[in-house]
VMD Tcl script that builds the backbone (N, CA, C; Angstrom):
set m [mol new atoms 219]
animate dup $m
set s [atomselect $m all]
$s set {name element resname resid chain x y z} {
  {N N UNK 1 A 0.968 -1.109 -0.214}
  {CA C UNK 1 A -0.121 0.051 0.352}
  {C C UNK 1 A 0.909 1.386 -0.046}
  {N N UNK 2 A 2.044 1.112 0.594}
  {CA C UNK 2 A 2.737 2.385 0.677}
  {C C UNK 2 A 3.336 2.755 -0.828}
  {N N UNK 3 A 3.473 1.838 -1.695}
  {CA C UNK 3 A 3.968 2.249 -2.977}
  {C C UNK 3 A 2.944 2.910 -3.665}
  {N N UNK 4 A 1.784 2.311 -3.480}
  {CA C UNK 4 A 0.538 3.077 -4.171}
  {C C UNK 4 A 0.146 4.373 -3.662}
  {N N UNK 5 A 0.202 4.579 -2.590}
  {CA C UNK 5 A -0.031 5.886 -1.812}
  {C C UNK 5 A 1.240 6.950 -2.278}
  {N N UNK 6 A 2.411 6.292 -2.184}
  {CA C UNK 6 A 3.507 7.229 -2.805}
  {C C UNK 6 A 3.321 7.628 -4.185}
  {N N UNK 7 A 2.881 6.808 -5.098}
  {CA C UNK 7 A 2.413 7.168 -6.362}
  {C C UNK 7 A 1.461 7.993 -6.734}
  {N N UNK 8 A 0.331 7.870 -5.743}
  {CA C UNK 8 A -0.813 8.882 -5.756}
  {C C UNK 8 A -0.462 10.248 -5.546}
  {N N UNK 9 A 0.343 10.315 -4.156}
  {CA C UNK 9 A 1.038 11.437 -3.904}
  {C C UNK 9 A 1.871 12.245 -4.761}
  {N N UNK 10 A 2.772 11.493 -5.577}
  {CA C UNK 10 A 3.498 11.962 -6.340}
  {C C UNK 10 A 2.751 12.561 -7.731}
  {N N UNK 11 A 2.001 11.887 -7.896}
  {CA C UNK 11 A 1.032 12.341 -9.339}
  {C C UNK 11 A 0.407 13.634 -8.935}
  {N N UNK 12 A -0.121 13.752 -7.747}
  {CA C UNK 12 A -1.293 14.920 -7.356}
  {C C UNK 12 A -0.496 15.705 -6.500}
  {N N UNK 13 A 1.072 15.913 -6.576}
  {CA C UNK 13 A 2.003 16.916 -5.869}
  {C C UNK 13 A 1.830 18.375 -7.002}
  {N N UNK 14 A 1.337 18.513 -7.776}
  {CA C UNK 14 A 1.551 19.699 -8.755}
  {C C UNK 14 A 2.811 19.550 -9.466}
  {N N UNK 15 A 2.970 20.903 -10.090}
  {CA C UNK 15 A 4.218 20.965 -10.792}
  {C C UNK 15 A 5.352 21.957 -9.956}
  {N N UNK 16 A 4.644 22.256 -8.595}
  {CA C UNK 16 A 5.607 22.993 -7.547}
  {C C UNK 16 A 7.079 22.793 -7.464}
  {N N UNK 17 A 8.043 23.099 -7.936}
  {CA C UNK 17 A 9.443 22.566 -7.628}
  {C C UNK 17 A 9.908 22.497 -6.308}
  {N N UNK 18 A 8.842 23.276 -5.422}
  {CA C UNK 18 A 9.405 23.409 -3.873}
  {C C UNK 18 A 9.069 21.760 -3.417}
  {N N UNK 19 A 8.080 21.242 -4.094}
  {CA C UNK 19 A 7.510 20.079 -3.339}
  {C C UNK 19 A 8.474 18.774 -3.800}
  {N N UNK 20 A 9.230 18.234 -3.104}
  {CA C UNK 20 A 9.838 17.023 -3.055}
  {C C UNK 20 A 9.313 15.800 -2.577}
  {N N UNK 21 A 8.947 15.011 -3.228}
  {CA C UNK 21 A 8.138 13.844 -2.424}
  {C C UNK 21 A 9.444 12.680 -2.439}
  {N N UNK 22 A 9.841 12.144 -1.224}
  {CA C UNK 22 A 10.585 10.948 -1.030}
  {C C UNK 22 A 9.967 9.770 -0.192}
  {N N UNK 23 A 10.076 8.710 -0.554}
  {CA C UNK 23 A 9.506 7.596 0.106}
  {C C UNK 23 A 10.603 6.989 1.117}
  {N N UNK 24 A 10.519 7.681 2.310}
  {CA C UNK 24 A 11.365 7.276 3.409}
  {C C UNK 24 A 10.940 6.193 4.435}
  {N N UNK 25 A 9.791 5.561 3.796}
  {CA C UNK 25 A 9.056 4.561 4.739}
  {C C UNK 25 A 10.071 3.584 5.362}
  {N N UNK 26 A 11.115 3.051 4.570}
  {CA C UNK 26 A 11.800 1.863 5.167}
  {C C UNK 26 A 12.723 2.561 6.285}
  {N N UNK 27 A 12.877 4.107 6.534}
  {CA C UNK 27 A 13.586 4.388 7.620}
  {C C UNK 27 A 12.693 4.756 8.951}
  {N N UNK 28 A 11.539 4.278 8.940}
  {CA C UNK 28 A 10.628 4.651 10.280}
  {C C UNK 28 A 9.742 3.287 10.321}
  {N N UNK 29 A 9.563 3.114 11.357}
  {CA C UNK 29 A 8.762 2.199 12.021}
  {C C UNK 29 A 7.725 2.616 13.088}
  {N N UNK 30 A 6.496 2.047 13.153}
  {CA C UNK 30 A 5.471 2.466 13.986}
  {C C UNK 30 A 5.002 1.384 15.245}
  {N N UNK 31 A 4.798 2.132 16.245}
  {CA C UNK 31 A 4.216 1.192 17.498}
  {C C UNK 31 A 3.089 1.897 18.134}
  {N N UNK 32 A 2.162 1.138 18.476}
  {CA C UNK 32 A 0.971 1.698 19.002}
  {C C UNK 32 A 0.967 1.341 20.544}
  {N N UNK 33 A 1.091 2.245 21.599}
  {CA C UNK 33 A 0.787 1.809 23.011}
  {C C UNK 33 A -0.547 2.241 23.339}
  {N N UNK 34 A -1.479 1.405 23.617}
  {CA C UNK 34 A -2.728 1.932 24.267}
  {C C UNK 34 A -3.377 1.429 25.312}
  {N N UNK 35 A -4.204 1.994 25.863}
  {CA C UNK 35 A -4.873 1.343 26.941}
  {C C UNK 35 A -4.833 2.368 28.535}
  {N N UNK 36 A -5.304 2.025 29.225}
  {CA C UNK 36 A -5.178 2.642 30.613}
  {C C UNK 36 A -4.054 2.913 31.117}
  {N N UNK 37 A -3.053 1.767 30.771}
  {CA C UNK 37 A -1.687 1.978 31.293}
  {C C UNK 37 A -0.643 2.604 30.326}
  {N N UNK 38 A -0.936 3.088 29.385}
  {CA C UNK 38 A -0.266 3.671 28.317}
  {C C UNK 38 A 0.863 4.535 28.766}
  {N N UNK 39 A 0.323 5.479 29.750}
  {CA C UNK 39 A 1.242 6.477 30.222}
  {C C UNK 39 A 2.213 5.798 30.889}
  {N N UNK 40 A 2.130 5.054 31.824}
  {CA C UNK 40 A 3.285 4.360 32.481}
  {C C UNK 40 A 4.106 3.702 31.645}
  {N N UNK 41 A 3.578 2.934 30.570}
  {CA C UNK 41 A 4.402 1.974 29.493}
  {C C UNK 41 A 5.267 3.231 28.954}
  {N N UNK 42 A 4.730 4.238 28.705}
  {CA C UNK 42 A 5.548 5.481 27.820}
  {C C UNK 42 A 6.349 5.637 28.833}
  {N N UNK 43 A 6.370 6.157 29.958}
  {CA C UNK 43 A 7.399 6.511 31.058}
  {C C UNK 43 A 8.490 5.581 31.209}
  {N N UNK 44 A 8.094 4.428 31.193}
  {CA C UNK 44 A 9.039 3.263 31.476}
  {C C UNK 44 A 9.993 2.976 30.160}
  {N N UNK 45 A 9.540 3.325 28.936}
  {CA C UNK 45 A 10.343 3.081 27.711}
  {C C UNK 45 A 11.180 4.510 27.522}
  {N N UNK 46 A 10.509 5.598 28.082}
  {CA C UNK 46 A 11.521 6.730 27.823}
  {C C UNK 46 A 11.482 7.691 29.088}
  {N N UNK 47 A 12.261 6.893 29.821}
  {CA C UNK 47 A 12.529 7.591 31.454}
  {C C UNK 47 A 12.634 9.138 31.298}
  {N N UNK 48 A 12.299 9.817 32.304}
  {CA C UNK 48 A 12.112 11.325 32.404}
  {C C UNK 48 A 11.292 12.350 31.294}
  {N N UNK 49 A 10.864 11.587 30.510}
  {CA C UNK 49 A 10.000 12.268 29.418}
  {C C UNK 49 A 8.427 12.328 29.866}
  {N N UNK 50 A 7.977 13.354 29.394}
  {CA C UNK 50 A 6.525 13.478 29.387}
  {C C UNK 50 A 5.723 13.246 28.299}
  {N N UNK 51 A 4.803 12.300 28.542}
  {CA C UNK 51 A 3.905 12.042 27.058}
  {C C UNK 51 A 3.410 13.505 26.750}
  {N N UNK 52 A 3.458 13.826 25.484}
  {CA C UNK 52 A 2.818 14.668 24.782}
  {C C UNK 52 A 1.228 14.999 25.160}
  {N N UNK 53 A 0.651 15.986 24.996}
  {CA C UNK 53 A -0.632 16.324 25.269}
  {C C UNK 53 A -1.363 15.352 24.045}
  {N N UNK 54 A -2.644 15.233 24.413}
  {CA C UNK 54 A -3.354 14.701 23.431}
  {C C UNK 54 A -3.500 15.409 22.062}
  {N N UNK 55 A -3.394 15.016 20.895}
  {CA C UNK 55 A -3.696 15.073 19.351}
  {C C UNK 55 A -2.244 16.209 19.537}
  {N N UNK 56 A -1.287 15.782 19.921}
  {CA C UNK 56 A 0.161 16.583 19.995}
  {C C UNK 56 A 1.220 15.661 19.739}
  {N N UNK 57 A 2.285 15.948 19.144}
  {CA C UNK 57 A 3.529 15.482 19.055}
  {C C UNK 57 A 4.919 15.864 19.744}
  {N N UNK 58 A 5.912 14.894 20.209}
  {CA C UNK 58 A 6.906 15.227 20.709}
  {C C UNK 58 A 8.321 14.462 20.346}
  {N N UNK 59 A 9.311 15.149 20.080}
  {CA C UNK 59 A 10.425 14.129 19.530}
  {C C UNK 59 A 11.349 14.059 20.932}
  {N N UNK 60 A 11.869 12.595 21.002}
  {CA C UNK 60 A 12.381 12.275 22.058}
  {C C UNK 60 A 13.698 11.646 21.705}
  {N N UNK 61 A 14.846 11.249 22.765}
  {CA C UNK 61 A 15.944 10.358 22.490}
  {C C UNK 61 A 15.796 9.147 23.293}
  {N N UNK 62 A 15.986 8.147 22.633}
  {CA C UNK 62 A 16.149 6.791 23.462}
  {C C UNK 62 A 17.232 6.264 23.089}
  {N N UNK 63 A 18.584 6.168 24.031}
  {CA C UNK 63 A 19.622 5.617 23.615}
  {C C UNK 63 A 20.246 6.566 22.548}
  {N N UNK 64 A 20.696 5.895 21.316}
  {CA C UNK 64 A 21.206 6.649 20.244}
  {C C UNK 64 A 20.206 7.123 19.481}
  {N N UNK 65 A 18.987 6.872 19.429}
  {CA C UNK 65 A 17.869 6.898 18.518}
  {C C UNK 65 A 17.144 8.341 18.995}
  {N N UNK 66 A 16.609 8.995 17.982}
  {CA C UNK 66 A 15.407 9.807 17.922}
  {C C UNK 66 A 14.101 9.161 17.614}
  {N N UNK 67 A 13.078 9.519 18.337}
  {CA C UNK 67 A 11.859 8.917 18.237}
  {C C UNK 67 A 10.810 10.018 18.220}
  {N N UNK 68 A 9.939 9.935 17.188}
  {CA C UNK 68 A 8.630 10.790 17.157}
  {C C UNK 68 A 7.473 10.162 17.909}
  {N N UNK 69 A 6.667 11.021 19.038}
  {CA C UNK 69 A 5.792 10.304 19.293}
  {C C UNK 69 A 4.569 11.185 19.106}
  {N N UNK 70 A 3.349 10.610 18.571}
  {CA C UNK 70 A 2.149 11.387 18.466}
  {C C UNK 70 A 1.048 10.515 19.337}
  {N N UNK 71 A 0.580 11.530 20.040}
  {CA C UNK 71 A -0.430 11.210 21.011}
  {C C UNK 71 A -1.958 11.397 20.274}
  {N N UNK 72 A -2.749 10.716 20.054}
  {CA C UNK 72 A -3.618 10.764 19.240}
  {C C UNK 72 A -5.164 10.469 20.132}
  {N N UNK 73 A -5.163 10.171 21.320}
  {CA C UNK 73 A -6.432 9.989 22.215}
  {C C UNK 73 A -5.978 9.844 23.543}
}
mol reanalyze $m
mol bondsrecalc $m
mol representation Tube
mol addrep $m
């Protein structure tokens, strides 16, 4: 599905040279942490960090990696 979505976005991006679509999906992974203990789970995975407010994002360091956290609910 990623290739299909990328092709659609590339085809509909217009002719604006400022728009540069790149498929970087192989560089990212997704992990959903849900449920009544999700805040505690996040705090154990990212010690010292505060979970972003609902419908917000935050960027954190875990070891040598940078992660982006999106809180959707």
